[in-house]
N, C-alpha and C positions, 0 to 999 in steps of 0.2 A: 191589143194585148193590156196586161195587168201586170205590175210589178208583185212578185209573189213574196219576196221577203225583205225584211228591213233591219241592217244593223243601227239601233237607235241610240247608242252611246255605251259607257260615258266616254266623253274625251279623254285623251292620253291614257286609255286604259287597253291599249292593243288593237282597237279598231282598224287602223290604216294597214297593219301587217294582215289582219283576217280579210280586209277587203281584198288584197292583193293575192293572197292563197285561195280565195274564192274566184277571183278573177281569172285565175289558171285553169280552173276545171273546164273541161270541155261541154260539161253539161250545164254551165252557169253563165249567164251574162249580165256582168255588172255594169252599172252606169258610166259612162264615158267621163262625166265629172264626179269625182269621188263624193262630194257632199254637195248634193242638189239643193237641199232644204226646202224642197217644194212644199212641203206640208207645214213648214214653219215660217216660210217667207213673211207672211203678214205680220206676224208677231217681231220678227227680227227686223223689219222695217220701222215698224212702231216705235221700237226701242232706239233705234240709230245706232245698231250694231257696228264695231269700229273695223270689222274684218274686211268688208266691202268686196265680196266675191262675186262672180258672175251671178245675177239673178235668174232663177228659174221658177217664173210666177205664172206659167200657164201650162195647161195641160199638154199643148202641143210641143212647147220647149222640153217638157219633161220626157215624153215619149220619144222625143229626138234623140235623146241621150243613149238610147238603146239600139243596137243593130238588129232588127227584127229577124231572128233565126228560127229554125224549126228545131223541135226537141230539146229546147233549153228552157230553164226557169230564170227569171229575172230578179235581180236584186240591187240595192243600193245602200249605202252608209251614210246618214246624216245624224252627227253625234247632238245636235240641236234638238232632235226630236224627243229626247228623254226630259227635257227641262220644262218645256212649253205645254201648257195644260190642255189645249185643244187638239194636240196632235194624234194621240192615241185614238180618240174618238173619230177623227178624220180618216185616219188610215183604215180604221174598222168599215168606215162608210165607202171607202174607195174599194177595198178588198175584204169583206168579210172572213175569208180563209187566209189573210195574210200571216206568214211567221215572223215572230219578232225575236231578234237576237241583242240581249243585253250583256255588256262585259263591264264587271265591277272591280275596281282597284281600290286599295287602301285610299280613303278620302284625303287625307295630309299629303301623301305623296303625288296623289293626282292633281291636287290643287297647286303644289309647288311645281310640279312638272308643267302645268297649263301656263303658270307665271313665267317660268323659264323659256317656253315656247315664244311668248309674246315678247319677253325681254330680248330675245336673239333677233326677233323680226323688227325691233325697233319700236313696237307699239306701245310700250310701257317703259318707264324710265324710274319710276318710284321702286323703292324697296319692297320686298314682298311684306314685310312686317307693317309698312306703312299702309299698304292696301289692306291688310288683315284688320289692322286697328283703326281703320277709317281716318288716318290722318292725311292721306293724299289730297291735294287740291285740284289735280287733274280733271278736265271735265268729264271724262270718262270713269272716274274713280268708282261710281256706283256699278257700272259695267264690269270694271275689273274684279270688284267684290262678288258680284254674281257669277262670273265666269269661274272664279277660283274657289270660292267658299260655298255658294249657294247650289252651284252644280254638284258639289260633292255631298249634299245633303240628299241621300239616297230614297229614304224610305217612302215618302210621300210620292215621288217620280214613279217608283216601282209600283207602289199600290194602284196607280191609276192604270197601268198597263194590265194588272191582275184584275182590276174591276171589269174590264172591257174584253179582255181576250182570254180564251181557255187556256189551262195550264199546258196542254198538249201543244199549243202554238206559242209557247213561250221558251226560250233557252237562255239560262243564266250561265255566264262563264266568269269564274274567278280569275282574275289577272295573275295570281301567283300560280294557279293550275296551269294556265296559258303558258307562262314563261317556263314553267318546270318541264312542261310536256307538250311542246308545240304540236308535233305529229299527231299524238293521241287527241289532242284537243280539236284539230282540224279535222280529223276523222269523225269526231262527235258531231261537229257541224254538219259534215257531209250526210252523215245518218240522219240528222235533225231534217234536213232539207230533201231526204229521199234521193240523193245522187250517189252515184258509184263511190263506194270508199276504197275500190281498188286503184283509183287515181292518187297518185302521190305528188303534192304540191312541193316546189322548191323551198323548203322552210329554212334553209341554210341562208337565203337572202334577208338581210335585216332590213326593214323598212322603217322610215321616220326615226333614224337614230339621232343622237343629240349632237348637234353642230353649233358652231358660233361664227359670226362673220370674221373675216380675217383682219379686219381694222374698223375703227370707228367710222370711217368715211363711208365703208360700204353698209355699215349697220344704219347709218343716217339715211342713205339714199333708198335703202330697202324698206325703209319705215313709211314710204310714200306707197300707199296702197295701190293707186292708179298705175304707177309705175309696174308694179307685180302683175296688175291685171293685163297690162299692154304685153308684158313678157310671155303670159301664159297664152294671151289670145293669138299673137303673132307666130310664135315658134312651136314646133312640134314638142311632144312630152319629152322625148328623148334629149332634144338639144336644150331644153330647160332644166333637164336633170344635170347635163354636162356644165351649163352655164353657172348652176348653184354650186357644183363642185369646185368651180374656181373661185366663187366668192366665200365659200364657207368652208370651214375646217373642223374636222372632228377634234372634240375637246373634251376635257374631264369636267363632269358635270358638277355644279356647284352643290354644296351640302346645305341643308336646312339646319338653321340654328337650332340647338337643342332645346333653348328656352321656348322657341316659337313651336316647335313639335309638340311639347307638354301642353302649351296653352291650347293648341288644335285639339289634342286628345281630350282634353276637359270639353272643348266646345263641341265635339263630334259625338260624345259618347252617348248621348240620349238618341241621336238620330241613328246610331249604330245598333242601340238596343231595339229600337223599333224596327229596323231592317230585319234584324233576327227574327221578330215576331212575325214579320210579313213573308219571310222566305223559309221558316223553320230551321233556320242554320245560324250557328254562332259566329258572329264576326268580331268578337270582342279582341281578338288578335291584334285589330287596327288600333284600338285605343288603350292597349295595357301598357 
């Protein structure tokens, strides 16, 4: 078998929802682990990334994530694939005909949303402003900056995929378009993958919505990565989801300080212009 398509990023740009909508399709088989990070595993380990997920570092492990079925195409979504330099080339070597899906979101909103995810998991306690301005003394401060800021610098990351894959094998999705017309965007993806567009996914189900721990104790306990790994390893997905429902609550998402937003508009403006040149589309709406 060969994995046929890859959702390579960006993080916090709707990739989790798209993964689930694709997984519903009878002609699509998504990896049982949402983010295998198989092609980025070496780079992640070298950096000492703080997420500590279950490693998929051999082809045997990778292929075991798929129930080998007849008449389906195989896909996975690892948002780390957009950042690391070697991945596009390695995917091309693995499957020259692979299709690539890239979802892009306003880099400022994406960065803050990524920070809020890590904050609610107890992985970061510094303020977003301290991370952005490199004032954090945390041992992982450089990784936080990479995940929130450098990951949002899209132009060079996208260019790598354009250099290696043909335009017909690349699909770019604007997060705003996805949020504005979920059904239409999902049908666009189905058409790109050459599977039936007559199937309708349950797009009313929201995935990866914003929640916060119900108290500081839960946030502290959940910050231990090995405990989360044990939870997901021992219990089935449905039970893990129920457990999370007991520990977390839907909450109002904090808002980014206007001063910080203006600072980041200036910071990202050059990259946004470069991205427009790569894609032939004006993204200045993000930094106006």
